[in-house]
C-alpha positions as CSV (number, residue, x, y, z in Angstrom):
1,X,23.2,-33.6,64.8
2,X,24.1,-37.0,63.5
3,X,21.0,-38.9,62.6
4,X,19.0,-40.3,59.7
5,X,20.8,-39.8,56.4
6,X,19.2,-37.0,54.4
7,X,19.0,-36.4,50.7
8,X,20.9,-33.5,49.1
9,X,18.6,-30.6,48.3
10,X,19.4,-30.6,44.6
11,X,17.0,-31.2,41.8
12,X,19.9,-32.0,39.4
13,X,21.2,-34.8,41.6
14,X,19.5,-37.9,40.2
15,X,21.2,-40.3,42.6
16,X,20.2,-39.6,46.2
17,X,23.1,-40.2,48.6
18,X,23.3,-39.8,52.4
19,X,23.9,-36.3,53.5
20,X,27.3,-36.1,55.3
21,X,27.9,-34.6,58.7
22,X,31.0,-32.9,57.3
23,X,32.2,-32.1,53.8
24,X,36.0,-31.8,53.5
25,X,37.1,-30.0,50.4
26,X,40.6,-30.9,49.2
27,X,42.2,-34.4,49.3
28,X,45.8,-33.4,50.1
29,X,47.4,-34.5,53.4
30,X,45.4,-32.1,55.5
31,X,42.0,-33.0,54.1
32,X,42.8,-36.7,54.2
33,X,43.9,-36.7,57.9
34,X,40.9,-34.6,58.9
35,X,38.4,-36.8,56.9
36,X,39.9,-40.0,58.3
37,X,39.6,-38.7,61.9
38,X,36.0,-37.7,61.5
39,X,35.0,-41.0,59.9
40,X,36.9,-42.9,62.6
41,X,34.8,-41.0,65.1
42,X,31.7,-42.4,63.5
43,X,30.6,-39.4,61.4
44,X,29.5,-39.4,57.8
45,X,32.2,-37.6,55.7
46,X,32.4,-36.6,52.0
47,X,35.8,-35.7,50.7
48,X,35.4,-33.4,47.6
49,X,38.4,-32.7,45.3
50,X,38.5,-31.2,41.9
51,X,41.3,-33.5,40.8
52,X,41.0,-37.1,39.6
53,X,41.6,-39.4,42.6
54,X,45.1,-40.2,41.7
55,X,48.0,-39.5,44.0
56,X,50.7,-37.5,42.2
57,X,54.4,-37.8,42.8
58,X,54.9,-34.2,41.8
59,X,54.4,-32.8,45.3
60,X,56.8,-30.3,46.9
61,X,56.7,-31.4,50.6
62,X,59.4,-33.8,51.6
63,X,59.9,-33.7,55.4
64,X,57.8,-34.9,58.4
65,X,58.8,-33.3,61.6
66,X,58.7,-34.9,65.1
67,X,55.3,-33.5,66.2
68,X,53.7,-34.6,63.0
69,X,55.2,-38.1,63.4
70,X,53.8,-38.2,66.9
71,X,50.3,-37.4,65.5
72,X,50.7,-40.1,62.9
73,X,51.8,-42.5,65.6
74,X,48.6,-41.7,67.5
75,X,46.8,-42.9,64.4
76,X,48.9,-46.1,63.9
77,X,50.7,-44.9,60.8
78,X,54.1,-43.6,61.9
79,X,56.0,-47.0,62.0
80,X,54.8,-47.7,58.4
81,X,56.0,-44.3,57.2
82,X,59.2,-44.5,59.1
83,X,60.1,-47.7,57.3
84,X,59.6,-46.0,53.9
85,X,61.5,-42.8,54.7
86,X,65.0,-41.8,55.7
87,X,65.6,-40.4,59.2
88,X,67.5,-37.1,59.3
89,X,69.5,-36.3,62.4
90,X,70.3,-32.7,61.3
91,X,69.9,-30.1,58.6
92,X,72.9,-28.0,57.6
93,X,72.2,-24.6,56.1
94,X,74.1,-21.4,55.4
95,X,77.4,-20.4,57.2
96,X,77.7,-23.7,58.9
97,X,74.4,-23.5,60.7
98,X,73.4,-27.0,61.9
99,X,70.1,-27.9,63.4
100,X,70.4,-31.3,65.2
101,X,67.1,-33.1,65.6
102,X,68.7,-36.0,67.5
103,X,68.5,-33.9,70.7
104,X,64.7,-33.6,70.6
105,X,62.8,-35.0,73.6
106,X,60.6,-37.2,71.4
107,X,60.4,-40.8,70.4
108,X,60.9,-39.3,66.9
109,X,64.1,-37.4,67.6
110,X,64.7,-36.8,63.9
111,X,63.1,-35.4,60.8
112,X,61.9,-38.0,58.3
113,X,62.6,-37.4,54.6
114,X,59.6,-38.8,52.8
115,X,57.8,-37.6,49.7
116,X,54.3,-36.2,50.3
117,X,52.7,-38.9,48.1
118,X,53.7,-41.6,50.6
119,X,52.0,-39.7,53.3
120,X,48.9,-39.2,51.2
121,X,48.8,-42.9,50.3
122,X,48.8,-44.0,53.9
123,X,46.2,-41.3,54.9
124,X,43.9,-42.2,52.0
125,X,43.9,-45.9,52.9
126,X,43.0,-45.0,56.5
127,X,40.2,-42.7,55.3
128,X,38.7,-45.3,53.0
129,X,38.8,-48.0,55.6
130,X,37.0,-45.6,58.0
131,X,34.2,-45.1,55.4
132,X,35.0,-41.7,53.9
133,X,33.1,-41.1,50.6
134,X,35.4,-39.7,48.0
135,X,33.9,-37.3,45.4
136,X,36.7,-36.6,42.8
137,X,36.7,-34.3,39.8
138,X,34.1,-32.1,41.5
139,X,34.8,-28.4,41.7
140,X,33.3,-26.1,44.4
141,X,31.6,-23.0,42.8
142,X,29.8,-21.5,45.8
143,X,28.6,-21.9,49.3
144,X,25.8,-20.7,51.5
145,X,25.1,-21.1,55.2
146,X,22.1,-21.1,57.5
147,X,21.5,-22.0,61.2
148,X,21.4,-25.7,60.4
149,X,24.1,-26.3,58.0
150,X,26.0,-25.5,54.8
151,X,25.0,-25.9,51.2
152,X,27.9,-26.4,48.8
153,X,27.4,-25.7,45.1
154,X,29.6,-27.9,42.9
155,X,30.2,-28.6,39.3
156,X,30.7,-32.3,38.4
157,X,33.0,-33.8,35.7
158,X,30.2,-33.8,33.1
159,X,29.6,-30.1,33.7
160,X,26.4,-30.8,35.7
161,X,25.8,-28.4,38.6
162,X,24.6,-29.8,41.9
163,X,24.4,-29.0,45.6
164,X,25.7,-30.9,48.6
165,X,24.5,-30.3,52.1
166,X,26.3,-30.9,55.5
167,X,26.4,-29.6,59.0
168,X,29.9,-28.2,58.5
169,X,32.4,-27.8,55.7
170,X,36.2,-27.6,55.9
171,X,38.2,-26.0,53.1
172,X,41.6,-27.8,52.9
173,X,41.8,-27.0,49.2
174,X,45.1,-25.2,49.0
175,X,46.4,-21.7,48.4
176,X,43.7,-20.9,45.8
177,X,40.9,-22.3,48.1
178,X,37.5,-22.1,46.6
179,X,36.0,-22.4,50.1
180,X,38.0,-19.4,51.3
181,X,36.8,-17.3,48.4
182,X,33.2,-18.5,48.9
183,X,33.1,-17.3,52.5
184,X,34.7,-14.0,51.6
185,X,37.9,-14.4,53.5
186,X,40.9,-12.3,52.2
187,X,44.3,-13.8,52.0
188,X,46.7,-10.9,52.8
189,X,50.4,-11.3,52.3
190,X,52.9,-11.2,49.5
191,X,55.2,-13.1,47.3
192,X,58.6,-13.5,49.0
193,X,60.6,-15.2,46.3
194,X,60.0,-15.7,42.6
195,X,61.3,-18.0,39.9
196,X,62.2,-20.9,42.1
197,X,63.3,-23.9,40.0
198,X,62.0,-27.3,40.7
199,X,63.2,-30.5,39.0
200,X,63.0,-34.2,39.5
201,X,66.3,-35.6,38.3
202,X,68.7,-38.5,38.5
203,X,72.3,-37.8,39.9
204,X,75.6,-39.4,38.9
205,X,76.9,-38.6,42.3
206,X,74.9,-39.2,45.4
207,X,75.1,-36.3,48.0
208,X,76.8,-37.2,51.2
209,X,73.8,-36.2,53.3
210,X,70.2,-37.4,53.0
211,X,68.9,-33.8,52.7
212,X,71.4,-31.5,51.2
213,X,70.9,-27.7,51.3
214,X,73.2,-24.8,50.9
215,X,72.9,-21.0,50.4
216,X,75.6,-18.7,49.1
217,X,75.5,-15.0,48.2
218,X,73.4,-15.2,45.0
219,X,71.9,-18.7,45.1
220,X,70.5,-21.5,47.2
221,X,69.7,-25.1,46.4
222,X,68.3,-28.2,48.0
223,X,68.3,-31.9,47.1
224,X,66.0,-34.6,48.7
225,X,65.6,-38.2,47.6
226,X,62.4,-39.8,46.4
227,X,63.7,-43.3,47.1
228,X,63.2,-44.5,43.6
229,X,66.5,-43.2,42.2
230,X,65.2,-39.7,41.5
231,X,66.0,-36.6,43.6
232,X,63.9,-33.5,44.0
233,X,66.0,-30.4,43.3
234,X,64.8,-26.9,44.3
235,X,67.0,-23.9,43.5
236,X,67.0,-20.2,43.1
237,X,69.4,-17.7,41.6
238,X,69.2,-13.9,42.2
239,X,69.9,-12.9,38.6
240,X,67.3,-15.2,37.1
241,X,64.1,-13.4,38.3
242,X,61.6,-14.4,35.6
243,X,57.9,-15.3,35.5
244,X,56.8,-18.8,36.4
245,X,55.8,-19.3,32.8
246,X,59.3,-18.6,31.4
247,X,61.0,-21.5,29.6
248,X,63.1,-23.8,31.8
249,X,65.8,-26.4,30.9
250,X,68.1,-28.6,32.8
251,X,71.1,-26.4,32.1
252,X,69.6,-23.7,34.2
253,X,69.1,-26.1,37.1
254,X,72.7,-27.3,36.8
255,X,74.0,-23.8,36.9
256,X,72.1,-23.0,40.1
257,X,73.4,-26.2,41.7
258,X,77.0,-25.3,40.7
259,X,76.6,-21.8,42.2
260,X,75.3,-23.1,45.5
261,X,77.3,-26.4,45.9
262,X,80.3,-25.9,43.6
263,X,79.1,-28.8,41.4
264,X,75.9,-30.2,40.1
265,X,76.2,-33.9,41.1
266,X,75.8,-35.0,37.5
267,X,72.1,-33.9,37.2
268,X,70.4,-35.7,34.3
269,X,67.2,-37.3,33.0
270,X,64.7,-34.7,34.4
271,X,61.2,-36.3,34.4
272,X,59.5,-33.1,35.5
273,X,60.6,-29.4,35.7
274,X,58.7,-26.2,36.6
275,X,59.1,-22.8,38.2
276,X,57.1,-21.5,41.1
277,X,56.9,-18.6,43.4
278,X,56.7,-18.7,47.2
279,X,54.1,-16.6,49.1
280,X,53.6,-15.7,52.7
281,X,49.8,-15.4,53.4
282,X,47.4,-16.0,56.2
283,X,43.6,-15.8,56.4
284,X,42.4,-13.5,59.2
285,X,39.8,-16.0,60.3
286,X,40.0,-19.8,60.1
287,X,36.3,-20.1,60.9
288,X,33.3,-18.2,59.4
289,X,30.1,-19.7,60.7
290,X,30.0,-23.4,59.8
291,X,32.9,-23.2,57.4
292,X,36.5,-23.7,58.4
293,X,39.9,-23.3,56.7
294,X,42.9,-25.6,57.2
295,X,46.3,-26.2,55.7
296,X,47.3,-24.1,52.7
297,X,43.8,-22.7,52.4
298,X,44.4,-20.9,55.8
299,X,48.1,-20.1,55.5
300,X,51.0,-20.5,53.1
301,X,54.7,-20.2,53.9
302,X,58.1,-20.4,52.2
303,X,59.4,-23.9,51.9
304,X,62.3,-23.1,54.3
305,X,62.3,-25.5,57.3
306,X,59.8,-27.9,55.6
307,X,57.0,-26.7,57.9
308,X,54.1,-26.3,55.4
309,X,52.6,-29.8,55.2
310,X,53.4,-30.3,58.9
311,X,51.4,-27.2,60.0
312,X,48.4,-28.3,57.9
313,X,48.4,-31.8,59.4
314,X,48.5,-30.2,62.9
315,X,45.5,-28.0,61.9
316,X,43.6,-31.1,61.0
317,X,44.4,-32.9,64.2
318,X,43.3,-29.9,66.2
319,X,40.0,-29.5,64.4
320,X,38.8,-33.0,63.9
321,X,38.2,-34.1,67.5
322,X,36.4,-30.8,68.2
323,X,34.0,-31.2,65.2
324,X,33.4,-34.8,66.3
325,X,32.6,-33.8,69.9
326,X,30.1,-31.1,68.8
327,X,28.4,-33.3,66.2
328,X,28.0,-36.2,68.6
329,X,26.5,-33.9,71.2
330,X,29.4,-34.2,73.7
331,X,30.5,-30.5,73.5
332,X,29.1,-27.1,73.2
333,X,29.5,-25.6,69.7
334,X,31.6,-22.8,71.3
335,X,34.4,-25.4,71.5
336,X,34.9,-24.8,67.7
337,X,36.0,-21.2,68.4
338,X,39.1,-22.6,70.0
339,X,40.3,-23.8,66.6
340,X,40.9,-20.2,65.7
341,X,42.4,-19.1,69.0
342,X,44.8,-22.1,69.1
343,X,45.9,-22.6,65.5
344,X,46.0,-19.0,64.1
345,X,48.9,-18.0,66.3
346,X,50.8,-21.1,65.3
347,X,50.3,-20.3,61.6
348,X,51.5,-16.8,62.2
349,X,54.6,-18.1,64.0
350,X,55.4,-20.5,61.2
351,X,55.2,-17.6,58.7
352,X,57.7,-15.7,60.7
353,X,60.2,-18.6,61.2
354,X,60.1,-19.9,57.7
355,X,60.3,-16.4,56.3
356,X,63.2,-15.6,58.5
357,X,65.1,-18.6,57.2
358,X,64.5,-17.8,53.6
359,X,65.5,-14.1,54.0
360,X,68.7,-15.1,55.7
361,X,69.4,-17.5,52.8
362,X,68.8,-14.7,50.3
363,X,71.0,-12.2,52.2
364,X,72.8,-9.9,49.8
365,X,74.2,-6.9,51.6
366,X,77.3,-7.2,53.8
367,X,75.4,-6.2,56.9
368,X,72.7,-8.9,56.4
369,X,75.4,-11.5,55.7
370,X,77.1,-10.4,58.9
371,X,73.9,-10.8,60.8
372,X,73.4,-14.3,59.3
373,X,76.9,-15.3,60.5
374,X,76.2,-13.9,64.0
375,X,72.9,-15.7,64.3
376,X,74.5,-18.9,63.1
377,X,77.2,-18.6,65.8
378,X,74.5,-18.0,68.4
379,X,72.4,-21.0,67.3
380,X,75.3,-23.3,67.1
381,X,76.7,-22.4,70.6
382,X,73.8,-21.2,72.8
383,X,71.9,-24.2,74.0
384,X,68.6,-22.6,75.1
385,X,68.2,-20.6,71.9
386,X,69.0,-23.6,69.8
387,X,66.5,-25.8,71.6
388,X,63.8,-23.1,71.2
389,X,64.4,-23.0,67.4
390,X,64.4,-26.8,67.1
391,X,61.2,-27.0,69.2
392,X,59.5,-24.6,66.8
393,X,60.7,-26.1,63.6
394,X,59.9,-29.7,64.8
395,X,56.5,-28.5,66.2
396,X,57.0,-30.0,69.6
397,X,57.5,-26.6,71.2
398,X,54.0,-25.2,70.4
399,X,51.5,-25.0,73.3
400,X,48.0,-23.7,73.5
401,X,47.0,-20.9,75.9
402,X,45.7,-22.2,79.3
403,X,43.2,-20.6,81.6
404,X,44.6,-18.4,84.3
405,X,45.5,-20.5,87.4
406,X,45.7,-23.7,85.4
407,X,48.3,-26.3,86.1
408,X,51.6,-25.5,84.2
409,X,51.1,-28.6,82.0
410,X,47.7,-27.5,80.7
411,X,47.9,-26.7,77.0
412,X,51.2,-28.4,76.6
413,X,52.0,-31.3,74.2
414,X,51.9,-34.7,76.0
415,X,55.0,-36.8,75.1
416,X,54.6,-40.5,74.4
417,X,54.2,-41.4,78.1
418,X,55.0,-45.0,79.1
419,X,51.9,-46.6,80.6
420,X,51.4,-49.4,83.1
421,X,51.2,-52.8,81.4
422,X,53.8,-51.8,78.7
423,X,51.6,-49.6,76.6
424,X,52.3,-46.0,75.3
425,X,50.1,-42.9,75.3
426,X,50.2,-42.7,71.5
427,X,48.8,-46.3,71.3
428,X,46.0,-45.4,73.7
429,X,45.1,-42.4,71.5
430,X,44.4,-44.7,68.5
431,X,40.7,-44.7,69.5
432,X,40.4,-40.9,69.2
433,X,39.2,-40.6,72.8
434,X,40.4,-38.6,75.8
435,X,43.0,-40.4,77.8
436,X,43.1,-40.0,81.6
437,X,46.4,-41.0,83.2
438,X,46.3,-41.4,87.0
439,X,48.7,-42.7,89.6
440,X,46.2,-45.2,91.0
441,X,43.0,-47.0,90.0
442,X,40.2,-44.6,89.2
443,X,36.5,-45.4,88.7
444,X,34.6,-43.0,86.4
445,X,31.1,-42.6,85.1
446,X,32.3,-41.2,81.8
447,X,31.1,-43.4,78.9
448,X,34.0,-45.5,77.6
449,X,33.4,-44.3,74.1
450,X,34.7,-40.9,75.3
451,X,37.5,-41.7,77.8
452,X,40.3,-44.3,78.2
453,X,41.7,-44.6,81.7
454,X,45.4,-45.5,82.0
455,X,48.0,-45.5,84.8
456,X,51.7,-44.4,84.9
457,X,54.3,-47.0,84.4
458,X,56.4,-44.9,86.8
459,X,55.7,-43.7,90.4
460,X,54.7,-40.3,89.2
461,X,51.7,-38.8,91.1
462,X,50.4,-36.3,88.6
463,X,47.0,-36.8,87.1
464,X,46.6,-35.7,83.5
465,X,43.7,-35.6,81.1
466,X,45.0,-35.7,77.5
467,X,42.9,-34.5,74.6
468,X,42.5,-36.6,71.5
469,X,45.1,-34.5,69.7
470,X,47.7,-35.2,72.3
471,X,47.6,-31.9,74.3
472,X,46.9,-31.8,78.0
473,X,43.4,-30.5,78.9
474,X,43.8,-30.6,82.7
475,X,46.3,-31.7,85.3
476,X,46.9,-31.9,89.0
477,X,49.9,-32.9,91.1
478,X,47.8,-33.8,94.1
479,X,44.6,-35.8,94.4
480,X,41.7,-33.5,93.4
481,X,38.5,-35.5,92.8
482,X,36.3,-32.4,92.6
483,X,38.6,-30.7,90.0
484,X,38.9,-33.9,88.0
485,X,35.1,-34.5,87.9
486,X,34.6,-30.9,86.7
487,X,37.3,-31.4,84.0
488,X,35.7,-34.6,82.8
489,X,32.2,-33.0,82.7
490,X,33.6,-30.1,80.7
491,X,35.8,-32.0,78.3
492,X,33.9,-35.3,77.7
493,X,30.4,-33.9,78.0
494,X,29.2,-36.3,80.6
495,X,26.6,-34.0,82.0
């Protein structure tokens, strides 16, 4: 589909610009990663956002988990972000529950406490370097599709209405997604918790742990550092259930902290305060024709576990290479259907896990508190269950369904495999290509813009074909030239 730039079909657009292959709506972390991936693959990408193009430090997300760090490592960004953040070996929650990340089988065996704006800054720089065209202060007002593409109706800063045309559009425009509304997708779910207090404050006393969280009978609270002397405080109190618009002052935040922690750490100098409510919602379909949903436009969760931004970034990593393969003519458009079948179950699982954590934190009745104590004891002392929970929260435990009879590794996440010559798999994935890892030299007719061939640093005999998003597409423990050739034909589009 990629070819000669076309002019948008809008009589109100006085300045013709090349028609993009993909329009991404929403310049948060999900949209930025997706747009950067597509542009790196050589596609023309427009990134539309109704906000001015200024990264805000008023974001709620503060944690990068292991699988997201692995994805960022595959894009050459993880080391930079690691240097700016604070590694977190564990999270301590209610009733002595302790989730230890340092046991994860990953190069990133920790969570990284890092404000969302730092992630956005790195992803925006990458997107701009790759050639993404930013279209700020432009609001989506409608959308129509035909067999060849999507027409997006927008309103510009001066109120002028225009149209933008592309082969595909991706709505990464948050919980109130204009793209989701335009394609008629419902957003079923409910508000789980109301009147959550958010404040950016200075503290007279620094918490002993990098990320400090605690829940008691009628309140829970959370502190995380910005790195500039300010802390993000999030708190909730059962007897203060008021609308988001209700007045808020620092005394209320201090009282919630005292209830949860026993003291307020000397909270002062609030530079921003607000209330918000937390919903659990998921769109039934992440794809409608040529329009896709990703991140908060597709699913929203409670903040428990810090999984929201991470899940959205994983959505983007899953979708980007598939769109690139289809648009470059290397894959059948049916490949795009796997975005729904692979990512929708993950979004549903995150809703359940984050919702479970927040409901246990809010436990009020004696029997629910007893259940919380029992679950805490199980998680702290039963290794397999604890590892399963950690794998879910960190993202490394999710796998995609493999065809019947496939090798057990198919669909699984590929760890950062050590390669012959001193390299690593994540470094080899920087190009956005498939990576074939073989135990011996292998000659292939696959074009080198679609495949990188590597070899094990060890004496392992398994052959694996790794997708651009770091999941295993095909594997064999014994030499299987016929099976490998068929896999390369299927996945890289050689034939």
